[in-house]
N, C-alpha and C positions, 0 to 999 in steps of 0.2 A: 138269734141263734137256737138251734134245735135243742130239746132236752135230751142230755146226753151223758148220764152218769149211771154206773150200774153198781150194785153192790153185791155181790153175792152174799147168800143166806146168811147167816147168823155169825157168829163168830166166836171164834175164840178171840177175837179183836174186834172192836167196832171202832169204826173210823167216823168221826162226826167230820165229813169231808166236804170242803168247798173249794179244794183244788189239790192237786198233787204236790205239795210243798216242798221245802228245803229243810236242809239240816246238816249234819256233818256228812262228810262225803260229797259225791259229785251230782250235779244235775243230770235228769235223764235227757234233757234237750238243752241245745245251747241257744235256743230262741226263747222269746217269751211264753209263758204259759199263762193263758187265760181260762178260767172256768166259769161258766155261769150257773146261777142258781136252778134247781129244778124243782119247781113247786109240784109236780104232779107224779102219776102213777109210775111206779118202778116195780120192778119184780125182785124180791129178794130179801134176804135177811135183815137188810136194814132199811128197806123199803126204798130200794133203788129201782131204776128202770129194767132190772133184770133178775132172773132168778138165782138165788144162790144158796149154798148149803148152810147147814145148820153151824157147822163149826167156821164158816167164813168171816172174814174181816169185813165189817160192815160200813158203808159210805153214806154220809149224810151232806148234802150241799147248803150252805148258808150264805153264800155271798158270791161276788165276783172277784177274781184276783188275777194279778199280774206278777209273775215271777221273773225278775230282769235276769238278763244274761250274767252269769257269774263272771266276776273279773279275776283274771288268773293270779293266784297268790293272796286274793283278798277274801273278806268274809263273805259268807253267802247272805243275802238279804231278800226279803220278800216284802213287796208292796201291795196293797188291796185297797179297793174301794170300799169294801164292806165285808164282813164274814170272816170265818176261821175253818181250820181244819184242826181236829183234834182226835187223836187215837186213844181208845179205851182197850186195854190189854189185860185180860184176866191173868193173874199168877198162876192158876191151877189149870187143871184139865180132869178127864175121866180117871187119869191114872196118877196125878200129881195132887199133893194135899195143901199146896200153899194157898193162903187166903189173900183176899184183896184184889183190886183192879188199879192198874197204873194209868192216870190220865197223862197223855203225852201231847202238849201242843206242838203241831207241825208247821202250820204256816198261819198267816193273816193276824188279825187282832180281834179281842174278845174271846169269848168262851171261857171255860175253866181252865185255871192255872195248872202248871206241872204239879201234881200231888198223887197220892196214893187214897184211893176209897177203901177204908177199912170195911171188911165183911166178916161175920163170926164163923161163915162157912165157905168152902172152896168154891170159886165162881168157875163154871166150864165155858160159857160163852155169853156174849152180848149182842144186842142189836138196838138200832136207833130209828125214831121217827124224824127224818129229816125236815119234817113241817112243824113240828112241836119241840123238837130237840130233846125229848124224852129218851133216855138210854134205859134199856131193859136187860138186866143180866140175871141169869139163872145159876143157882148152886146144883151140885151133885145131889143133894137131898131135894128138900122142897122149898127153899127160900127163892123168893123173887125178889130183886132189887131194883128199885127205880131211882135213877141218877138224874138230876137237873143238868142237861148239857150245857147250860150257860154259865153255870156255878161249879159244878162238880159235886155239888152236895147230895148225899143220900137222902132222897124224900119219902121213901116208903119202903117197908119191907112187908110183903105178902106171901101167902103159902099156896103152893100150886096142890092139885088133886091127885098127884102121884102116890103110889103105894108099891113096895116092893123095889125091885130094880131089874133092869135088863142089862144083857151083857153085850157088849161089841167087841170086835177083835183088838180094839184099842182101850178097853176098859168098861166099867159099868157105871151106871147112874139110875136115879129116880126121875129127875128132871132133866132131861137131856139135851135140850137145845132150845133156842127161841128165834123167831123170825117176825119182824115188825112189817104190817101191811100199813103204810102211811095213807092210802086212799080211803081206808075205813078206821084209821085210828086204833087198830088191833094187833095185839101181839099173839102169835100161834106158838104154843109150847108142844113139845113132843114129850111123851111121859111114859114111864112104866105103870101099869094099872093091874098089879097083883099079878095073874098068869096070863094076862093080856098086855097089848100095848097101845097107845093112841095118843090123841091130842086133846088140847085144852085151848079155850080162847080167852084172852084177857082184853076188856075193854078198857082203853087207856084214857077214855074220857071221863070215867066214874070210878077205875080200878076195881071193877067187878069182873069175876071169873065165871065163865060158863060151867055146866057140868061137863066134865071130861068124856070123851067118846071113844070108845075102842075100835080097832080094827077088826073086822069081822073075817071068818075063815082062817086057814092056817097060814098065817104071814105074821109080820113084825114090822115096827117102824123103822124107817131108814136111819142109818147112822148119821147121815147129813142129809136132811131133807130141803128142799127149796119150795118157793112159792110162785106161781104164774098170777101176778096182779091183775092182768087183764080179764082172765077167766076165773079169778078167785079159785084157783086150785092149789092144793097141797100136793107136792111131787116126791113121792115116798118109796124109791127102789129100795128092795130089802137085801140083806147079806146071805139070804139063802142058807148055803152049806154051813154057816156059822151055828146055826142053832140046833138041828137042821129043820129047815122048812124049805119047800121049793122057791126057787129065786122068781121073783116078781117085780113089776113095778106099778105100784098101786098109786092111784089117783084119789084125791078126795075132794069133791066139789063142795066148798064152804060158802057158796054164793048166797045160800039160805042158812045163815049160821044155826039157826035151831033145828034143821034137818040135814045134816051133812049126807052126802051120798057118795059111796066108794065105788071104784071102777078098778077092776085088776086086768092087767094085759092079757088078752085072749091067747096070744101065740107064745106065752112065756115059755111053756114046756119045749116049744121048738127052738126059740131063740137062744134061751139058756139050758141047754141040754146038760150041763154039768152042774146045775145048781150053783152056779156063780155067785160070788160074795159081792153084790152091788153095793157101792159106798156112798157116792155123793151124786146129788141131783142138780142140775142147772137148766137154765133157759135163755136163748136169745131173742131179740126182737122179731125174729122171722117166725117165732112160734115153734122152732126146732128145739126139743128137749134132749138132754143127755143124762147118762148116768155111767159113772166109772166102775170098773171091774177088779175089784182088789186082788192082788197076786196075779194079775194078768196083765197084757198090754193092751187088752180089749177096751173098746168105748162104745155103749149102746147109744145110738142116735135115732130119733123119730121125730116126724113132722106132725105136729097137733093140727096145723091148718087143714090137714086130710082126714082128721080123726073121725070115727065113728063110735058112739057111746050107745050101750044097750043097758036098759034098766034091769034091775035084779038086785039079790041080797047075797053078796055083792053083784053090782053090774060089771059088765066088761068094757073095754076100749081096743081099739085097733086102729093103727095107721102104719103108713109105709115105715119101715124100721129095719135096721140091721145091728149086729155086733161086730163092728169093725175093728180088725187087728191092727195095732200100732205097734210093731214089734221092739222098737227102741225103748218104749216105756217099760217092757217087760225085761228087757236086757240090762237097762242102766238104773231102773228105779228098784229099789229094794223089796217094796210092797207093791208093785204095779202100779196101775192108774187108781189113785186114790182121792185127793183133794183136787177140786176144781173150781174155778169161778170165770164167768163169761163176763167180757166188757160188752155189756148190751148194746148192740146197734154197730159196735166195731167189727163184729163177726169173729172175735179173737178170744181165746180162752187161757187162762193160765192154770197149769198143773204142777202141783207139788208131791213129792214123795213124802213118806211120814216115819215116825219111828226114828227120828234124829239123823237124818241123812243130809246129803247137800244137793241132791239132784232136784231139777225143776225143770218146766218146759212150757212150750205154747203150741196151741194148735189154731188152725185157720177154719173157720166154719163157712157153709154157704151163704151167700150173700141174698138168695132168694128161696122161696118155699112154695109149695102149692102144687107140685108135680114131681113125680117121680120118687126113688128112694133116697134120702138125704145122706151124704158122706163127707167126713172129714177131708178137707181139700189139702192141707199140708199141715206136717208136724215138725217139732224140733226139741231136743233134749239138751241140757246144760248143766254144768255144776257152778254153784254159787261161790263167789270168790270169797276169801278171808274177810273178815270185818276189820274196820279200821284199827281194832285194837289186836290185830294178827291173830284172832281166833277163828277156828273153823265153824263155819255155819252149820247149825245144827236145825233141821225142820222141826216144828211144833209138834207134839203129840195130838191125838184125838181129843177133842174136835179140831179139825184142821183151822189154822190161823192165816187165812188169805181171803182176798177180795180183789175186784177188778172194776174198772171204771171207764167211760168212754169220755174223753174230754176234749176242749178245744185248745189247741197249741199254736198260738199265733194264727195263721189263717189255715192251719190243718186241724184235722180230727185225730186222736190217737187213742188207741186202747192202752190203759197203764194197768198194771198188776201190784199188789201189795201183798207182802208175806212178813211174818213175824217170826223170829227165831225162838228155839225152845229155851234157849238161856234168857230170854226177856231182856236182851240188850239193844237190839236193833230192829227196826222195819226196814225191809228192802223195797224200794219202789222200783218197778221194772216196765221199760218200754217194750211192750209186746211186739208191736210192728218191728222195732229194731232187732228185737230177739230173733224174730222168723227170717229176719234179712241178713243176718250175721253170717259170716263165711262158715262154711260146714266141711266136716271130714269125719266119717263119710257122709252120706246124703242127708241124714236126719240128726246128725249131731253137730253141735257147734264146735269149730276147730278149737281145740284145747290151747292154742297159741293166741287166740283172740282175746284181748283184755276187755272184759264187759264193762269194767269201771272207766277205763280211759276212753272207750268209745260211748259212754253216755247210755249203755243199755240198762245198768245197774246203779242205784244210787242208795247209799245208806243213810238211815236217820236214827239218831241215838233214842232210846227209850227212856233213859234216866239222866 
């Protein structure tokens, strides 16, 4: 079986994921669910095969699972040959002060038991190394918490090199996000650095931190950055008008960790004429990169397989790209396109609204790259159903609590998405292909009469 799991970038949640499991609610597929381990490169905040945003929920595969067909009226059960799925859910955010991290077993056997990891300060995001099972969580200040993903024990507390704070549309932070690169056993931290912003690398083999490095020029770190693990690039679109600085899509090459190289998008002024507030970064297996454009329905899309990089201080990059309008996200999302996570290799992505709404959606990306200007092939918007306790779903605040994964289900491959709610009561498991195939009325909106739970598009898993 091919390696197929993705995580998008970091997360307001971390999933130590070895399969898309069960819990209360309905299964997302009536057949067996089999997910194999992914021992190798992935791109994204938890070290999965795809790039994800800083606030994304992270996936880590630790075994091979089979989720049997649920028996009507019976209890959900999970069998597995080995491995487990565990979610790590920060209780706080950039604008919420609750401390601690919830450990939530999702499926399989082994791993940390359901519990709370107590932290002295507010955690905004976590990311996991799926090879070593180390979970890295960062606080709004300078704390870095290392959690043993097998036991749930807090093993170390480190201090980032952040100083001062940086403000985003969804709050402020000193240490703002983390993404683990499992190919190098390194965590990438995004930071405020006094009057500048930048990144810092944490070597998880010996828990040593590099010197922080600031972005140069008139720019600022992304609200939710991503990683391209095959090229060892930090993907950092900025929020432009929020500061204000000119909107740009910065790439930082960290393939040589001691001498990072920054590249700015050479046609940024043309493609972002309104100093757009770019929010989240993501990448697919094709080398197609994305950035959401907050408070609009636009999505930036570019093909890195055709990119040209010119050296400089900073350098520049250019590739076929466009800012594609997806009007339904502007009309139905309160904040436009914000959080995004790609199911790496499935060519599907999950999008969420932010600031406590119920809207979410999915897009279909091109399955090939290497020629022409890429574009989103299809998209759909839906409303999250009420949770099993009959409460309205509220999307998590910044940084975004979502991720996606490409998994094997029976003899089929599927893109699956995961969302956590702001109340920290449930995780929603979403079948992205089924969401894109759901009846629509009108063309890019899921028919409101279509039951997402009864049709196995959405499944809820209790956090507590």
